Every structure is written in structure tokens, then in C-alpha cells.
KEROMAR-137096 format. One line per 10 residues: their letters; for each residue x, y, z of N, C-alpha, C. Coordinates in pm, 1 decimal, always signed. Example, Ala and Ser with C-alpha at 12.3 -4.5 7.8 and 13.67 -1.06 7.14 Angstrom:
BEGIN
as = +1319.0:-569.0:+780.0:+1230.0:-450.0:+780.0:+1320.0:-330.0:+780.0 | +1285.0:-225.0:+708.0:+1367.0:-106.0:+714.0:+1290.0:+3.0:+787.0
***
This chain:
BEGIN
xxxxxxxxxx = +77.1:-113.3:+1.1:+0.4:-2.3:-1.2:+85.9:+126.0:-1.7 | +195.7:+124.2:+82.3:+273.7:+246.6:+88.4:+347.0:+269.1:-38.1 | +376.6:+160.8:-116.9:+440.3:+175.8:-241.0:+354.2:+256.0:-336.9 | +224.8:+226.3:-339.1:+130.1:+299.9:-425.6:+123.2:+451.3:-385.2 | +123.8:+481.4:-255.5:+126.6:+615.5:-209.1:+247.8:+691.6:-256.3 | +367.0:+622.3:-242.3:+490.1:+685.5:-286.9:+495.5:+710.3:-436.5 | +439.8:+610.4:-507.7:+430.1:+630.8:-658.0:+340.0:+748.4:-686.6 | +230.8:+756.7:-620.2:+138.9:+871.7:-640.7:+202.5:+1008.1:-606.2 | +274.2:+1007.6:-499.4:+342.5:+1130.3:-461.4:+455.1:+1164.9:-563.2 | +526.0:+1064.9:-609.4:+623.9:+1083.2:-714.3:+570.7:+1138.7:-842.3
xxxxxxxxxx = +457.7:+1078.0:-886.2:+398.5:+1128.5:-1007.9:+344.4:+1269.5:-988.4 | +287.2:+1300.6:-875.1:+240.0:+1437.1:-841.4:+350.3:+1534.6:-846.0 | +467.8:+1498.7:-788.7:+584.6:+1589.1:-792.4:+638.1:+1605.2:-934.4 | +638.5:+1501.5:-1010.2:+685.5:+1514.3:-1152.7:+592.3:+1609.0:-1229.8 | +461.2:+1595.1:-1211.6:+367.0:+1683.7:-1278.2:+384.3:+1827.2:-1234.1 | +393.6:+1850.1:-1100.4:+408.7:+1984.8:-1052.1:+541.0:+2044.0:-1104.5 | +651.1:+1963.4:-1103.8:+781.2:+2009.9:-1156.1:+770.3:+2044.5:-1308.7 | +696.2:+1957.4:-1379.8:+682.6:+1987.9:-1523.1:+616.7:+2122.0:-1546.1 | +505.1:+2148.2:-1473.1:+433.3:+2271.0:-1497.2:+510.6:+2393.1:-1449.3 | +586.8:+2369.4:-1333.3:+667.4:+2481.3:-1285.3:+778.8:+2516.8:-1385.5
xxxxxxxxxx = +851.2:+2414.8:-1440.3:+952.6:+2439.9:-1536.0:+895.9:+2502.8:-1667.1 | +775.9:+2455.3:-1705.1:+710.4:+2512.3:-1823.6:+675.3:+2660.2:-1802.1 | +624.4:+2692.5:-1687.6:+596.1:+2829.3:-1656.8:+723.8:+2916.2:-1651.5 | +826.8:+2860.5:-1595.0:+958.4:+2936.0:-1593.4:+1005.4:+2957.9:-1733.3 | +994.3:+2857.6:-1821.6:+1044.4:+2873.0:-1958.0:+958.7:+2977.3:-2037.0 | +829.1:+2979.4:-2007.0:+741.6:+3076.1:-2077.7:+773.8:+3216.1:-2027.4 | +808.8:+3233.0:-1897.2:+848.6:+3367.1:-1837.8:+979.1:+3408.5:-1903.0 | +1076.2:+3320.2:-1909.5:+1206.0:+3355.8:-1973.4:+1180.7:+3396.5:-2117.6 | +1101.7:+3320.1:-2189.4:+1073.5:+3351.0:-2334.6:+1013.6:+3487.5:-2343.0 | +914.0:+3518.3:-2258.9:+848.7:+3652.1:-2260.4:+947.2:+3760.9:-2233.3
xxxxxxxxxx = +1037.6:+3736.6:-2136.9:+1135.1:+3844.2:-2107.3:+1232.0:+3867.7:-2225.0 | +1271.9:+3757.8:-2290.5:+1364.0:+3766.3:-2406.1:+1292.8:+3838.1:-2519.6 | +1175.7:+3803.4:-2547.1:+1097.4:+3870.1:-2656.9:+1068.7:+4014.2:-2621.3 | +1041.9:+4047.6:-2497.3:+1023.8:+4186.7:-2461.4:+1158.9:+4266.5:-2484.4 | +1261.4:+4211.1:-2443.1:+1397.3:+4274.0:-2463.1:+1429.5:+4297.4:-2608.3 | +1405.5:+4196.2:-2694.2:+1430.2:+4213.3:-2836.9:+1339.3:+4320.7:-2896.1 | +1210.1:+4316.5:-2851.3:+1115.3:+4418.7:-2906.4:+1161.0:+4560.8:-2867.7 | +1207.5:+4581.2:-2744.7:+1251.6:+4710.6:-2704.8:+1375.5:+4748.9:-2786.7 | +1465.7:+4652.0:-2809.9:+1584.1:+4680.4:-2885.9:+1547.7:+4716.8:-3035.2 | +1452.7:+4644.7:-3090.9:+1411.4:+4674.1:-3226.2:+1341.4:+4814.6:-3231.9
xxxxxxxxxx = +1262.0:+4845.8:-3131.3:+1196.8:+4975.7:-3127.3:+1297.3:+5090.8:-3113.6 | +1398.2:+5072.3:-3032.1:+1502.2:+5175.2:-3017.3:+1574.4:+5190.8:-3149.4 | +1607.4:+5081.0:-3216.9:+1673.0:+5094.4:-3350.0:+1586.4:+5159.3:-3450.0 | +1451.6:+5131.1:-3450.5:+1362.5:+5189.4:-3544.8:+1351.1:+5340.9:-3518.5 | +1343.4:+5377.0:-3390.7:+1339.1:+5522.6:-3360.3:+1466.6:+5591.9:-3398.3 | +1576.7:+5531.6:-3380.7:+1701.5:+5590.0:-3426.8:+1706.2:+5613.5:-3577.4 | +1657.6:+5508.4:-3649.5:+1653.3:+5521.3:-3793.5:+1558.6:+5633.8:-3836.3 | +1443.5:+5649.7:-3775.0:+1353.5:+5755.2:-3804.1:+1417.0:+5891.6:-3772.2 | +1482.6:+5898.6:-3657.4:+1548.9:+6025.6:-3619.8:+1658.5:+6062.1:-3727.3 | +1736.1:+5957.4:-3769.4:+1845.6:+5992.0:-3871.3:+1780.4:+6033.0:-4004.2
xxxxxxxxxx = +1668.3:+5973.7:-4041.1:+1602.4:+6007.9:-4169.2:+1551.0:+6148.0:-4159.4 | +1489.5:+6185.8:-4049.7:+1432.8:+6316.4:-4032.9:+1545.0:+6421.6:-4030.3 | +1656.7:+6393.3:-3967.5:+1767.6:+6489.1:-3969.0:+1820.9:+6504.8:-4109.9 | +1827.9:+6394.5:-4184.5:+1878.7:+6407.0:-4326.9:+1780.3:+6489.9:-4408.9 | +1648.4:+6466.8:-4388.1:+1544.5:+6540.5:-4456.5:+1549.0:+6687.8:-4425.0 | +1562.1:+6720.3:-4294.4:+1569.1:+6860.6:-4252.6:+1691.1:+6927.6:-4307.3 | +1805.8:+6860.0:-4308.9:+1925.4:+6920.5:-4362.2:+1913.9:+6943.7:-4513.3 | +1856.9:+6853.3:-4588.1:+1832.3:+6871.6:-4728.1:+1739.6:+6984.6:-4755.8 | +1624.4:+6991.4:-4688.3:+1535.8:+7099.8:-4701.2:+1592.3:+7237.7:-4662.3 | +1672.3:+7242.2:-4561.5:+1733.5:+7365.5:-4519.5:+1835.2:+7408.8:-4627.3
xxxxxxxxxx = +1908.6:+7312.3:-4679.6:+2005.9:+7347.7:-4786.9:+1937.8:+7391.8:-4908.6 | +1824.2:+7328.9:-4947.5:+1752.7:+7371.6:-5070.9:+1681.5:+7500.0:-5057.2 | +1622.1:+7527.0:-4941.9:+1547.7:+7653.7:-4922.1:+1637.1:+7772.7:-4904.1 | +1753.5:+7750.4:-4849.2:+1850.1:+7859.0:-4838.5:+1826.8:+7940.9:-4714.6 | +1721.3:+7927.7:-4641.0:+1691.7:+8009.9:-4527.9:+1725.7:+7940.1:-4394.8 | +1769.3:+7816.2:-4401.4:+1804.7:+7746.8:-4281.2:+1686.4:+7704.3:-4189.9 | +1567.7:+7715.7:-4241.4:+1452.5:+7673.7:-4160.3:+1439.8:+7520.3:-4160.2 | +1420.5:+7472.7:-4042.3:+1410.7:+7325.2:-4018.6:+1260.7:+7287.7:-4019.6 | +1227.9:+7178.4:-4093.9:+1094.0:+7132.8:-4096.2:+1053.6:+7059.6:-3967.3 | +945.7:+7101.9:-3908.0:+895.4:+7030.3:-3793.9:+769.2:+6949.7:-3834.7
xxxxxxxxxx = +760.0:+6829.3:-3775.3:+654.4:+6745.1:-3812.1:+561.9:+6721.7:-3685.5 | +433.2:+6706.7:-3718.8:+336.1:+6674.4:-3608.6:+256.7:+6558.5:-3654.1 | +193.3:+6489.5:-3561.4:+113.3:+6371.0:-3593.3:-24.6:+6419.6:-3634.7 | -75.2:+6371.1:-3748.6:-208.7:+6405.5:-3787.5:-311.7:+6340.0:-3697.7 | -414.6:+6417.1:-3658.1:-518.7:+6364.7:-3574.4:-604.9:+6256.2:-3637.8 | -615.6:+6263.9:-3768.1:-710.7:+6178.0:-3836.7:-649.7:+6030.9:-3858.3 | -525.8:+6021.3:-3902.6:-480.0:+5893.4:-3933.0:-342.6:+5855.5:-3876.2 | -284.6:+5940.8:-3793.3:-164.9:+5917.0:-3726.8:-40.9:+5934.2:-3808.1 | -45.1:+5990.4:-3923.5:+71.1:+6015.0:-4015.7:+136.7:+6145.4:-3966.3 | +261.6:+6152.4:-4006.9:+338.0:+6276.7:-3982.1:+312.0:+6378.2:-4088.8
xxx = +279.9:+6501.3:-4049.9:+257.4:+6608.7:-4148.6:+340.3:+6727.6:-4106.2 | +385.0:+6809.8:-4201.9:+450.6:+6933.1:-4167.2:+357.0:+7028.7:-4101.0 | +407.8:+7117.5:-4017.6:+322.9:+7222.1:-3953.8:+273.6:+7320.9:-4057.0
***
């Protein structure tokens, strides 16, 4: 009888261990994906910044007055528009 109890406890511990390790793996995966997403977002924002600087420099050079274009987000569709 005690053998069956110990087998039951062993199976229960294995199942609990499996679910605990699975949850830990999912948490680690979520943390890694979150970090990569932040890294990609930072890189994307840096690319946008560099493109806007190049655009502003070109427009200032072409206009001759040194005015820098400022962009705002359109209320209707979220696109960037000049002021």
C-alpha cells in the first residue's frame, strides 16, 4: 500500500515540476521577446531620427533660409505632417 502512495506522490511531484519548469520557460521567453522588441523599437526610432535629420538638412540646404521642418502627428490617421 505504501508503495502506491509513494508512486502517487512521485507522479504528483513530477507533474508539478513539469508545470513549474514550463511556466519558468514561458516567463524567460516573454522576457527575451520583450527585450528584443525594445531593442528593435530603439533601433527603429534611431533610424527615423536619422532620416528626419537628413530630410531637414536637405530641405534647409535647398530653401537657403536654414529653416528646419517640424513634423506633427495628424489627428485623423496618425501620419506625420509638416506644420
